[in-house]
C-alpha positions in Angstrom: 44.7 -46.5 -26.6 45.6 -45.1 -23.2 48.4 -47.0 -21.5 46.4 -47.2 -18.3 43.4 -49.1 -19.8 43.3 -52.6 -18.3 39.8 -53.9 -19.3 36.9 -53.1 -21.5 33.3 -53.9 -20.6 30.8 -54.4 -23.4 27.3 -53.8 -21.9 25.1 -53.0 -24.9 24.2 -54.8 -28.1 23.1 -58.2 -29.2 25.2 -61.2 -28.0 26.6 -62.1 -31.4 27.7 -58.5 -32.1 29.2 -58.2 -28.6 31.1 -61.4 -29.2 32.5 -60.2 -32.5 33.5 -56.8 -31.1 35.1 -58.5 -28.1 37.3 -60.6 -30.4 38.2 -57.6 -32.5 39.2 -55.5 -29.5 41.2 -58.4 -28.0 43.0 -59.0 -31.3 43.7 -55.4 -32.2 44.5 -53.9 -28.8 45.5 -57.0 -26.6 43.0 -55.9 -23.9 40.9 -58.0 -21.6 37.3 -57.6 -22.7 34.3 -58.7 -20.6 30.7 -59.1 -21.7 29.0 -59.2 -18.4 25.6 -60.9 -17.8 22.8 -59.0 -16.4 23.4 -58.3 -12.7 27.0 -59.5 -12.8 29.4 -57.3 -10.9 33.2 -56.7 -11.0 35.7 -55.3 -8.5 37.5 -52.3 -10.0 41.0 -51.5 -8.8 
């Protein structure tokens, strides 16, 4: 993984699969993972 990566956004897929992938990424790479709701926005630095 790139050392500059701060957060991952999962925006496709079924909810159960997104949740499983979120947990795997957090566990394996110690990254913050967001599964945004439709219309949810984020401020990027």
